C-alpha positions as CSV (number, residue, x, y, z in Angstrom):
1,X,8.8,17.7,-2.8
2,X,11.6,19.1,-0.7
3,X,12.2,18.8,3.0
4,X,14.0,21.1,5.4
5,X,14.9,21.0,9.1
6,X,12.5,22.8,11.3
7,X,13.5,26.3,12.6
8,X,14.1,25.0,16.2
9,X,16.1,22.0,15.1
10,X,19.9,21.8,15.4
11,X,22.2,19.0,14.3
12,X,25.4,17.6,15.7
13,X,27.6,15.1,13.9
14,X,28.7,12.1,15.9
15,X,31.0,9.1,15.3
16,X,27.9,7.0,14.8
17,X,25.8,9.4,12.7
18,X,24.0,12.5,13.8
19,X,21.9,13.8,16.6
20,X,18.9,16.1,16.0
21,X,17.8,18.4,18.8
22,X,14.4,20.1,18.9
23,X,15.3,23.1,21.0
24,X,11.7,23.9,21.7
25,X,10.9,20.6,23.4
26,X,14.4,19.6,24.5
27,X,14.0,16.2,22.8
28,X,16.7,14.7,20.7
29,X,16.9,11.9,18.1
30,X,19.9,9.9,17.2
31,X,20.4,8.9,13.5
32,X,22.6,6.1,12.3
33,X,25.0,6.9,9.4
34,X,22.4,6.2,6.8
35,X,19.8,8.4,8.4
36,X,22.5,11.1,8.8
37,X,23.3,10.8,5.1
38,X,19.6,11.4,4.3
39,X,19.5,14.6,6.4
40,X,22.8,15.9,5.0
41,X,21.6,15.4,1.4
42,X,18.4,17.1,2.1
43,X,20.3,20.0,3.7
44,X,22.2,20.3,0.4
45,X,18.8,20.9,-1.3
46,X,18.5,17.5,-2.9
47,X,15.1,16.1,-3.6
48,X,13.9,12.6,-2.6
49,X,14.7,10.9,-6.0
50,X,18.2,12.3,-5.9
51,X,18.7,11.1,-2.3
52,X,17.5,7.6,-3.3
53,X,19.8,7.5,-6.3
54,X,22.8,8.6,-4.2
55,X,22.1,6.1,-1.4
56,X,21.3,3.2,-3.7
57,X,24.6,3.7,-5.4
58,X,26.6,4.4,-2.3
59,X,25.3,1.3,-0.4
60,X,24.6,-0.9,-3.4
61,X,20.9,-1.3,-2.4
62,X,17.7,-1.8,-4.4
63,X,16.2,1.7,-5.1
64,X,12.7,0.5,-4.1
65,X,14.0,-0.5,-0.7
66,X,15.9,2.7,-0.3
67,X,12.8,4.7,-1.3
68,X,10.7,2.9,1.4
69,X,13.4,3.5,4.0
70,X,13.8,7.2,3.2
71,X,10.0,7.8,3.2
72,X,9.7,6.0,6.5
73,X,12.5,8.1,8.1
74,X,11.0,11.3,6.8
75,X,7.5,10.4,8.0
76,X,8.9,9.8,11.5
77,X,10.9,13.0,11.5
78,X,7.9,15.0,10.2
79,X,5.7,13.6,12.9
80,X,8.3,14.6,15.5
81,X,8.3,18.1,14.1
82,X,11.9,17.9,13.0
83,X,11.4,18.4,9.3
84,X,9.0,20.3,7.2
85,X,8.0,19.8,3.6
């Protein structure tokens, strides 16, 4: 499954990660550096297993833990209308 930002969502890089703005609602979400990395990798067209492999290697973390964290982040972003699958 692949994910993409919603059509009304814009991003801004920050020193601490990334901000997502839903222009339709005016609400914004702040992502830490790891959450920002997930969004960037998805914007590159990577699929979830590729994102997990990249982050597991980059941060020397257990792939099962990274998978759970990525899925939780994407579920929250989907509920907020920021990403579509």
